[in-house]
Residue, then its C-alpha position, 0 to 999 in steps of 0.5 A: m339678775r339686778p334690777s335696771g336701778d341698780p347703782t353698780r349697773r348704773r355706774v358701768l353704764r355711765g362709765t361706758a357712755a363717758a368713755i364712748l363720748a370722750r372718744w367721739a369728743a376728742p380733738a382730731q389731731p393735735a394742732p400742728t407746730g409748724a408752718v402750714y400753706a394754703y394754696v387757692g385757685c381762682y376763676t379768671t375768665a370772663q366766660r366764668y364771670a370771674r375777677g380772679d388772677g391765678i393761685h395765691a399762696y398763704r401762711v396759715d397760723p396753726a393755732t388761730g387759722a389766721w392767713s397771711h399772703v405769701q405769693h401770687v402766681g399769675s398768668l394762669v387760666n382758671p386753675s380750678f382744682l389743686v391737689l398736693h403730691p403726697d410728699r408735699r414737694m409738688l402742687y398740680s393744678v387743672h384748668g377750667d375750659e382748658s386741656y392741660a395740667m400743670s406741676f409746681s415745685v413747692d419751696r418747704e420753707t417759704g411755701s412759694l411755688t415755681e412752675r415745673n411743667r404743663v402737659e396736654t391731659g387729653g381732654r378738656n375742661g379739667v375739674h378735678q385730679a387725684i394722685d394714686p397712693s404710690g405718687r406715681f400717676l395723676l388722674v384727671a376729670n375731664y368735665g368738657a370731654g366726658s373722660v378721665s386721663v391717667l398722667p404719669i408723675a416723674a421722679d422729679g415731680a413733673l408730669s408726662g402726657a396721658v398714657q390712658v384716656v377713658a371716655l365715659q359712656g352712658q344715657p345723658g340725664p333729663h336736664r336739657i342744659e346740664q346733662t347733654s353729655s358725660h360730665p365727670h366732676h370728681i375723682v376719689f380713690d377708695p381707702s385701699g388705693r385699689y379702686v377709683i370712683v368717678p361721679d358724672k353729673g351728666l350721665d347720673r352715674i358713678f363710675i367704678f374703676r380698678f387702678d393698676p399702679a404698676a401700668g397706670k391703667l383703669t379697668p371697669t369693675e363688674q358693676g361698672a357704675a352705680v345709677a343715681r336717681a334721674g336728674s340727680g347730677p352726681r358731683h362730688a364724693a367721700f369715703h368714711p375714713t373707716l366704715p365701708v360707707t361712700w357719700v355723693v353730693n348730687e349738684i342738680a338735685s341738691t341731695i346727699a346719697t349714702y352708698y355702701w362700699e363693697a370693698e371686695h369687688g369694687g361696688l356701690r349699694p344705695a342706702q339713703i338719700l336726704p335734701l341738702l336744703p332746709s324744707d322751707y327753702t324754695g329758692e334755686s340752689t345747687g350742691a357743690e363740695i363735700a368735706v368729712s370730719a375726722g373720725g367721720r362723725f360728721v359730714y359737710c356739704s356747701n349749697r350754691g344759692h342758698d349759701s350755706i354749709a349743710i351739717f350732718s351727723a353720721d351713725s357711727r355703726t351704719g354711716l347713715l346721715t341725720p341732718a344736723g343744721w345749716t350754717s351760712s357760708q358768710g358769703r355768695t356761692p361757696r364752691f369749695i369747702g374743706f378742712d385744714p391738716s389739723r381738722r379743726f378748721l373748715y374753709a369755704a371758698n365763697e366764689q362770687s363774694d371773693t372771700v375765704v371764710t374760716f370756721l372752727a369745727d366743734q368736734a363733739t357737735g359738728r357746729l361751725t363758728p366763724a373765726g377771725q376775719p375773712v381772707s379777700n381773694a378774687s373768685p376763689v374755687a379751690i384750696a389745697f393745703t400743706t401740712p407742716n415741715p418735718 
């Protein structure tokens, strides 16, 4: 056996390490060459202490990440979350404190929106929605009603009324204000598209359903729900792109939990929990959004109060997280963070300082660097991106 100092062995080890590093550090995707459009939903009502006025559409320079305004869609109440159809020809919105969802057709040449229709969701205060992989159903989390609705999507992209409304049951958490009842805050399909997870802030649960794409029907799995630490307030979740790992941001406790995803039967097994805040921060803050880099090497979470983006590196084998620092969101109350289609730029929507801030995400270190000038947009709370024209 050659000793550890043998030069041949050192060359092999260096080559292996270099190959691994190159694979991790490679850009997620080449920068798109066509137009990219971003749609920003804003809070609009006095109840939300808002200054916003609907949905704004922007053209995004794929090389620099700079935005230019295209359209304002007014006369809307709290379009609080937006999602694009997989075919990129329709955009859907849910509306804070209201009981309906809306559909808009997207002009692929100009990025402008035209309202198609609105329908009742069968719940109240829709806060998030997701489209199933077939593109035939829109699922809505009704925060105020404690339910999840399934709405059919017609061939022309219009919405129909709910074919199923599932009430979420359980014991409320201990927080006397934020956990008086069920408050589902997010809907996420697993990578297979067969399962849906729903973090419930009010019940300290992460509900798990099978989804039947033929009937548009949700059915609880055998586990039914993963139980979070009391008072955590699960809010948003994300799956690792390749590993059987799920990360969940807990709003009230300002923590992030790692779960192992048991895809064969739709289960979540807890593995780790970490704080979202630095150890020397003693002020008030709540967790909000989660974003995952291409390849799953880094996980980003927004902190409202600390007004920062927490950065975590993910182990390439286990998905377990290690804190990698905090970056100022360059504003107040970053309710939303998310990547553009190229995964090169991460954007923070600072709700209370009325700005959208662009960050260049370093693919090798996870570091975020502010890029360009902030975009002025009143009370921004959600962003959805189109991909370039074919």
